[in-house]
N, C-alpha and C positions, 0 to 999 in steps of 0.2 A: 490444492490450496497451499499457500506458502512455499511455492517452488521458487528457488533462487531469491530468498528474501533480501539479500544484500546487493541485488542487481537492479538497475533501473530500467532494464529492457522488458517490454511486454505490457500487458494490461491486467488489472485486477478489478474484481467486482466490489460493490459497496460493502458486502458482508466481510470480505477479507480485510478491507481497509478499516472497518469498525473494530474487528477483532485485533488488529494491529495496535490500535490505540488502547483497547481494553487490556491487552497483555502488558503493554508498556506501563500504563498507569498503575496496574496492580503490582507489577514487579517493583516499580519505583516506590510506591506507597509502602510495600512490605519492607524494603531495605531502609527506608526513612524511619519507620516504626522501630525496627530492630536497632538502628543506630541511636535513636532517642531513648529507648529502654535500657540498652546495655551500656551506652556511652563508651564503647570500644572503638579505637581508631580503625580497626579492621572493617567495621561496618560503615564507617564514614567513607573509607576508600572504596568499599563495595558499592555504596550509593553513587559515588561519582562515576565509577565504572559502568554501572547500570544506566545512569543518565546518558553517558557518552555513547555507549553502544546502542541504546534506545533512540538517541537522536539520529544516528546514521540509519538505523532500521526504519524509523518513521519517515525520514526524507526519501529513502529509496521506495518505500511503499506509497508515499504520496506522489512521487513521480509516476509510478505505474497507474495510480488512480487518475492523475491528470491525463495520461495517455489514453485511458479508457474514455475520457470525455472528449478526446480529439485535440487536446492542447499539449503544449510543451510542459515539461516537469517544473519549469520555473514559475508557472502560474500558482503553485502552492504557496508561494511567498507573498502573494497579494493578500492584504488584510481582508478577512471575512470570506475568502474563497473556500476556506475549510467547510463552510456551510453548504456550498454548492457541491463540494466533493462528497459530502455525506448523503445528500438528498437527491441529487440529479442522477438520472439514468444515463448510462454510457451510450456511446454510438451503437446503433442497432446492427451495424454491419462491420466488416473488416475495415480498419483504417490504416494509416501509414505506420502505426505502431504495432500492429498485429491483428490477429483474429479476435472476434468478440468472445470474451471469456464465458458468456452464457451459452455459446454455441449456436445462437440464432443469427441467421443471415450470413453465415460463413461459406455456405455451399450454394452455388447457383447452378442448377442443372441445365439452364439454357446455354451455358458455356461449353457443355459436353456434346452438344448436337453436332454431328458431322466429324467427330474425332474418331480415329481408329484406335482400337484397344489392343 
């Protein structure tokens, strides 16, 4: 889980995608609260930094989730596609973006018949 989080290559499951948003929202909420309570410029800068890094993190993880559904990463920018990304099950087999992260359907023993070891 969370292998190469800032790379858009590969596929991720719904669990990792949901955890991505949970981590991002909690980190942003924590920095906003600190900035509001302390009123220090450092925490405002930290909030902007967390928002920007979180934005990159969410877009990369969203692209991987779109890949799991068999779509391009650009699909995540379609309004309300976020709902599909959370609730829809990924492709049950390997697709052009990589093997199934659940491990189901990745190995087909019929392809091994007749091959020399």
